[in-house]
N, C-alpha and C positions, 0 to 999 in steps of 0.2 A: 797686782794691785798695791804692792808695798816693797820697801827695801829695808833690810835689817842691817844695822850697824852694831859692831862691838865697840862699847864705849866705857868710860870711867867716870863714875859718880864722884865728883871732887869733894863734895861735903862729907860723905860717909866713907870715901876711899874704897869703894867696892866696884868690881867690874859688873857692868849691866849690858842688856841688849835693848837697842832702840829701834822700834819699827816705825818707819816714816812712811804714812799712806801717800798714794800717788796724787799728783795735782788734780787728775781727773775727779777724784773723790773729794779732795780737800777743798775745791773751789766752791763746793755747795755748802752754804751755811747750815742747811738743815741736816746735812750728813754729819757735820762737826758736832752739832747737838746731840744726835743719835749716838755718835761714837763716844762722846763724853759720858752719856748715861750707861751705855753698855759696859764701858771700861770701869766705871764706879761700881756696877754689879759684879764684874768679874774680879775686881780688886778684893771684894768681900770674900771671895773663895780662898780659903787657906787649907791646903792639903798638901801632904808629901809628894803626891803624884801629879799635882797640877802646877804648871809653870806660874809663878807668882807675878802679879802686876803691881809694880811700884808706884807709877806715876803716869799721868796723861796730861797733854796740854797742847797749845798751838803756838809756834814760833813763826811769825809772818804768815806765809801761805801754807806752812807745813803743819799737818795734824799728826802727832806722834804719841807713841805709847813706850813707857820704860818698863821693862820686864826682867825677870831674872835671867841671867846668863847661863846657859846649859852648854857646857863643853862636851862634845861627843858627836853624835850623828843621829840620823832619823831611822825609824824602823824601815823606811824605804831602802836606805842604804844597806841595812842588815839583810833584807830580802834579796837585794841585788847580789850581795857577797855569797850568801848561803843557800838561797832558794827556799825550798820547804823546810820547816823545823820539825823536830820531833813533837809528839803530843805533850810531853812534859815541858818542853821549851815553850811551846805556844801557850799553854795553860799559864806558865809562870809569867809570861809577858801580858796576857790578857787580864790576869787578876788585878794589877795595879792600874791598868787603864780603866777597867770597870769600877774600881774603888774611886778614881778621880771623878768619873762621870756620875757615880752614885752621889758623891758629895755635892757635885753641881746640881743634880736633880733634887736633892733635899733642900737645896737653896732656892729652887725654882728656876734654875738657869739651864737651858738647853744649848748644847754645843752647835749642832746643825752641820758640822763639817768634820766628822770623825773619819780619818784616813791615815795611812801609814806616815804621810808627809808631816802631819800634826802630832805624831807620837815620837818623842825624843827619848834616846838611849844615852845617858850620860856616861862619861868615862869611868864613874865610880859605881856603875851598875844600877842606877836608879832610873825608872821608867817614868817619864812625865808627859802629860797631855797639854798641848798648847793651844793658844787662840780662842779661849772661851770668850764667846759674846761677839767676836769680830764678824762672824758669818752673818749674824742677825743685823749688825749695823750696816754692812755693805749690801745685804740682800734687799734692804728697804730702799737703797739708793735708786733714783729715777734713771741715772745714767746706765746703771747696771742692767736695768730693765729694757732700756732702749737698745743696748748692744746685744740683748738676747742672752746675757750671762746667766747661767744656772748655778747658783751658789752650791758648793759641795761638789767634789769631783763626782762626776755622773756614775763612775764605777761603784761608789759607795752609797749613792742616794737611795732612800726608801721611796716605794712607789708613790706614797701620798704627797711627798715633797716635789716629785717630778709632775704628777698629774694635777694637784690642787694647791701646791705651794705651801701646804700646811706641814708643820713640824712640831713634834712634842718629845717627851722623854722616850717614847717607844720608837721614835724616828732614830734617836741616837743608839738604841738597842739594835735596831736593823743594821745601822752602819757598822757598829762594833761586831756583829755577827758576820758581815762580809769581810772585816779585817781578819777575824778569826779563820774564816774559810781559807783567806790567802796565806796565813801563817801556816796552816795544816798542809796545803797543797802546793804552795809556791806560786800560784797564779790566781788571778780574779775570776770570780765564777762566770762572768759574762764578757765577751769580746765582741767587737764589731768593727766595721769600716768607718763608722761615725759615732759621735756621742748619742745621736738620735736612735742608732740601732741598738746601742748598749741600754739607753734609757727604756726603750720599748720592751726589751726582755725583762728588765726589772718590774715593769708594770704587768706584763702578761704571762710570765713564766714563774713556776715554782723553783726555788733555789735547789740545785742538785746536791746530793750528799757528798761531802769531801772525799768518802771513800771510793766514790765513783771516778775520782781523779787520780787518787793515790792510795795504793793498797796498804793495809796495816793500820788504818785509822779505826779506833774502837767505835762500836755502834753507839755508845752513849754520846760521844762527840758528835757523830752525825746528827742524831736526834736534837742535841742542844743547838747546833748551828741552824738547823732547819726550823726549830721553834723560834728562835730569835729572829730569823729572816722571813717570817710568815708574811705573804703579801698583805694580809688583813692585820692592822695594828692590834685588834683585839685578840689576835691569836699569839702575840708575843708576850714575853714578861712585861710586867707593868713599867718598870724602870730599870736602870743599870744595877741598882741594889738588888733587885729580884734576880736578875741574870747572874750576878756575882754570886748569890747564895746557890743558885743551881750549879753553877761552875764548880764552886766548892764541893758540893756533894758529889759531882761526877769525879773530881779528883780523889775523894776519899774512896769511892767505889772502885776506881781503877788502880788505886795505890800509887798514883803519879807523884814522884818527888818534886820538891821545889828546887829549881835549878837557876843558876845565875844567868844573866844576859850574856850570850856568847861575846867573847872579846873580838875586837877588830883584827882582821888578818894582818899579818906582817906586811908593811909597805902602804897600808891605807890610812895610818894615823897622822902622818905628816904630808898632807896634799898640798899642791902649790896653789898660788892664789887663784889661778884660772879654774882650778877644780874645786875651790872652795867658795865659788859663787853661790849665793843664796839660793837653795833648792826649793822649788815650789810645787804646787799640784801637778801629779802626773810625772814627777821627775824631770821637768824642762827647766833649765836655768833661766833666771831673768838676766836683764842687762846689768852691768856693773853699777854700784851705787852712785848717786848723783849728789853733787854739792848742793847745800841748801840755796834756794833762789834760782837754780838753773833748770829745775823741773825733772822728772823722771824719764828715763829711756823707755823703749817699749816694754811693756809689763807682760810677764809670762802669764799663763792661765792660772786660775786660783786666786787665793787671797793672801798668799805668803806661805813660806814653808818653815823650815826648822827655825826656832827663835834663837838663832845665834849658834847652832851647833856647827863648829868650824865656820863661823860667819865671816864674811869678807870685811877687810878694813877699809876705812874711807879717809879722805883728807880731814885734817884736824878742824873741826868746827864746833862752836859752843852752842848749846841749847839750854834754856832755863825752864824748868818745871816749877811747880808750886814749892818754892823754898829749897830746890835742889838744883845744882849746877852739875852738868855732866858733859864730857868732851869725848867726841868720836876719836879713836886712836888709829894712827896710820904709821906702821913701822918704818916705811920708807922715808918718812920725814923726820925721824928721831935722830938722824946723824948730825955731825958737826956743822954740815952746811945746810941744815934745815932752816926754814924761816924762823924768825924769832918767836913769833906767836905759836909755833908748833913745838918749841923745845920744852923739855920738862923743867919745872922749877927746881932749885935746890931744896933739899930736905931740911926742915927746921930741927932744932934740938928734940923738940917734943915728938916730931915724927920719927927721928932716929931711935929715941927711947922706945917709942911704941913698937918699932919694928923689931928691936932687940928682945922686947918682951914676947912678941909674937913668935920669934925664932926660938926662944927658950920654951915656950909653950908647945911648939911643934916637936922639939927634942923630947919634952916630957911625954907628949902623945905617942910619939914613935916608940919610946921605950915601953909605954903601957901597951901599945899594940903589939910589940914584939913579945912582951911577957903573955899577953893574952893568946897570941898565936901558938906560943910554945905549949901553953896549958890545953889549948884546943887540939893541938896535934897529938899530944899524949893521951888525951881522953876521947877524941873524936876523929881527928884528921887522919890518923894512920889506919883507921878502920874504912872498909869499903862497904858500899851499900849493895845488898844482894838485888840484882835486877828482876823485874817481873817477867818470867819466862812462861806463864800459864798460857796454854793454847798453842804453843809452838811446837814444831817437830822436835824430836829428841836431839838430832844432830845440830839444829839451829840453837837450841837451848844450851847445849854443851859448848858451842862456839862462843855465845854471848857470855856465858859464865867465865870462860877462860880468858875472853878479852878483858873483863873486869878484874882479873887477877885471881880468880878462885880456881881450885881444882874440883872436879866432879867424881862423886863416890861411884865406885863400879857396882855397888849394890843398888839395884832398881826395885822400887816398890810399885804395886799396881793397886788401883782402887777404881770402883765403879763411879760414873759421872753421868748426870743427865744432860749436861750441857757441853761438855768437851768430848770430841770424837775419839774413838779408840785409837790408841797409838800416840796421841798427843800428850803434852805435859800438862798434868792436872795441877800440880803445885810443886814447890820446892821446900826443902827442910834444911836450914832455916828458911822462912817464908820471904817473900819480896819485901824490900824495905829495911830488913834487918841489917845490922852493921857487924861485919866480921873482919878479922885481920886478913890481909892478903895471903893467898895460898891455902887458906882453910878449905876443907871439903864441903860441898854442898850436894845433898842427895835429891834426886829427882823422883817424883811420883808420877807414873804414867797412867792415863785413863784406859780402862777397859771398856769404856762405852757404857750405855745404859744397862742397868741390872734388870733381867727379865726372866720369868719362869713360865713354862708351859701348862695350861689347864688340862688335866686329865679327863679321859672320857669316862663318865660314871652313869650315863643314861640307861635306865632299866635295871640298875643295881639297887639293893636295899640301901637305905641311908647310912647305916652302920658301915657298910663296905665302902661307900663314897668317903665318909670321914677318914678311913685309913689310907685311902688313895691320895687324899690331900694332906696327909701328915707329912709327906716328903718335901712340901714346899711351903715356904713362910708366908701364907695368906690367912685371911679370916673368913670363916663361913657364916652365912646368914641364911638359916633355914626358913623356907616359906611353904606351908602346906596349902595346896590347891587341888581342886577337883580336876580329874583327867578327862578332858573333853574328847580324847580319841578313843577311850575305852580300851586302850592296849597296855596301860601300865597299871600294874596291881597296886593296891594301897599300901603306903609305906615304902615304895620304890621311888627313885629319882626320875623326874620327867625330863628335865634339862637344867643347865646352868647358865648364868649370865655374869661374865662373859662365857661364850660358848667354849666348847672343848677345842683344844689345840691353840687358843688365843694365847698372846704373850702378855703377862701382867706384871706389875711392879711388886716389890716386897711390901707386905702388909695390905695389899689391896683386898677389898671386901668382894668375895664371890657369892652370889645369890644362888642357893640350891633349891629348886622347886620340887617338892616332894608330893606324890599323888595321895589323895584321900579316897581314891576310887572314883568311879563314874558319878557325874552330878545327879541329883534327884530331880525328876521332871514330872509333869502331869501328863496322864494318859489322855489322848483325845478321844471324844466319842465317835464311834462309827456305826453304832446300831441303826438299821434301816438303810444303810447304804449298800450298793451292790458289792460283791466280793472284791472286784478289781479296785473300785474306788477305795474301799476300806483298807485294802492292802497297801496301796500307794501312800495314803495319809499316814498309816503307822510306820511305814518304812522311811518316809521323809523325816519323821521324828525320831529316827535311828532306833526303832523297835524292831525285834524279830516277830514274825507273824506265824501263828500255828492255826490251821483251819480244820474244823469238823463239820459235818452235815447232819440235818434232821429233817423229818417231815413237819410241815406246818400247814394247818388249814387257813391260817390268818396272814402268814407272810409269804409273799411270792417267791417262787423258787429262785435261787442265786442271790437272794438278799439276806443280809446279816440279821439273824435272830437275836444274838446276844454276844457279849464279849467278856473276857476275864483277863486282867483287872478291868473294873467297870470305868466308865468315863470319869475323869476327874481325879482318879486315885494317883497318889504320889509314889512313884517307884523309881528305881535306879535306871538311868538312861542305858540303852542297848539291851534291856531285858525283854522277854517274850510276852505277847498278848494272843491269847487263844480266842478265835472266832467260831461261832456256830452259824453255818449258813443253811438257809431253808432249801429243801428239796421239793417243796410244794406240798399238797395234801397227800394222804395215804393212798395207795392203789388198791383196787378190787379186781380180782379175776372173775370174769363172767362165767357162771355155771352153764352146763349143758341143759337146755330146755328142749325136751323131745317134742317133735311135731305131734300135734293131736292133743298136747296138754291144754287143759282148759285156760282160758285167758286170766281167770281169777287166781288159779294156782301159780301160774308164771308171775303175775304181778306180785303176789305175796312173797315169792322167793327173792325177786329182784329188789323189792323195797326193803326186804329184811337185810340186804347187804348194803343199804344207804344209798341206793341208786334211784333215780327218777325214771318212771315208765311212761312211755307214750304208746298208745294203741293205734295201729293203722288197720282199717277194715278193708277186706278185699271181697268182692261180690256180696256186700252188704253185711258180711259177718254174722250170718244168721246162725251158723253152727258154733261160733264162740270158741274155735279151736286155733291153737298157735300153729302157724305153718312157717315162721321165720323170725330171726332176731338180728338187730343191727345196733352195736357191734356183734360179731359172732361169738360163740362160745370159745373160752380160752383167752380172750383178749383181756389186758389189764387197762382199767380206766380208774380215774380218781374218784373217790367217794363223792356222791352228789351228782355224778355224770348222768346224763339222759340216755336211756336205752329204749329203742323202738321195737315193739312186738307187732308182728303182722299176723292177723286172724282172718278166718273165713266163716 
């Protein structure tokens, strides 16, 4: 979509980068207007970590943008060289990236195309974000829509930008989270045979944790990446400033040091011209730069890459912005046989004087830097920073400390830990981040695992005895007096503990000891008038013991409860005894011997005197009035009030 030239601003005598948009875009007047508006917005963004926009204009059919020249490489180049970075390196790169995006978001500017190709790493170690506003300008172009171009490399596009074309500050947060994932793991989270396959995964899949791709990544970084890349924008931090604040908190929690951008490997700083072709999205090179008026070659994917990091040189051509003349530089045409218009002009006296002043200034600055470096080395530089070895095995911690120039004390301490498994390093002394002279000893403290104590068995014992049993472990007792529903534990003795016996508890944990107050007081149910079996069942179901006695009763049928003790409704301890008196029926009378020939009157008098009823049965008219028989017979026992039949003649 563009070609980047390394150029010289002839008015201010400073090197600049000139991004010339392709003719496919420049031919559209509406695009030129949009491009100018977005460039003016981007030019208002002034931040150390954002590539500055100096000028914008149109020269014939070419729409161009004049920007700060950053000599170095892109974050994509660093990933190709080194693969995955350490957590400290990844955080140290993401912080300036998020700082630049946060400044843009505060100004109401959304980048829309955050990716490693748009993150520049200057040779002096400064991280800069490029191409603010360009994605919005190109995205609205009708030609881009017709060709099916999706702005923003699809590997870093948030779901809402893919599905709805919508983008806000939280969209930049998502893309930054994907870049952070790639820094930690060395690979993008999603891959596929086509851009559509990758886009589908962004829309329909939750971002995997970086630690699932590469071991050793702290849980806090996993959670931060997954929160930043939530499929729902509402689940992400509000903007880059909020994400930067969370990243800072994670850095402090993990004790990660601030580290410099890794330098370029030997042999990569001086690439030849074919290798320094402008790199664009996905790492594909574009065609070589084109002279103005001839049109661009085939454009690579994306909207442009590094803003002149190792940018290609072009034939010498002049462009004029608003009050500024700049010339593209081509080293091949600077020799003695170069065309006249390409040769450099002789320096004037004023220019030579200015250059001498600059040279002296550089000398003074170098002396100041040398003095500062010497002071830094004496006070800080010769000291080594103790690495964070918490959670590592003893052997791994020893190797890491020795690699960083320390010795390891032979004296090992141990301490309990709730989070670090037994045998792993709990901490070091001095701690992580401390500065020591090389060769100084560092002592390791190993974890003994969680500290736990066993709850003793005290059920059934008096409370005083239980207190003595708990005196051997550092816990706190909380006594609770409760009624014993089982009736088996005497008052003042322990029923149970919570946690139960043999449980493993922490130091100072509260142990509840339930102490019996005896059986509960309950109400006695009424069973008078019930049969003996029914009364016994009712009382036993209420947990009472039953004691049964018997007595005669003329009014209560035999087998029926005459009375109970305690009486119905009385409040007594559960499991106590209830005495029942069960009726044997009315009292019995033994029939007397009535001799035959006894007069009927005498016999009646005798029987009725015993409380019996007499019935007379006459035989042969009963004229003699003498008893000849009795039913029941003499000697039989019958209840009082029973009827006895006398036979008389």
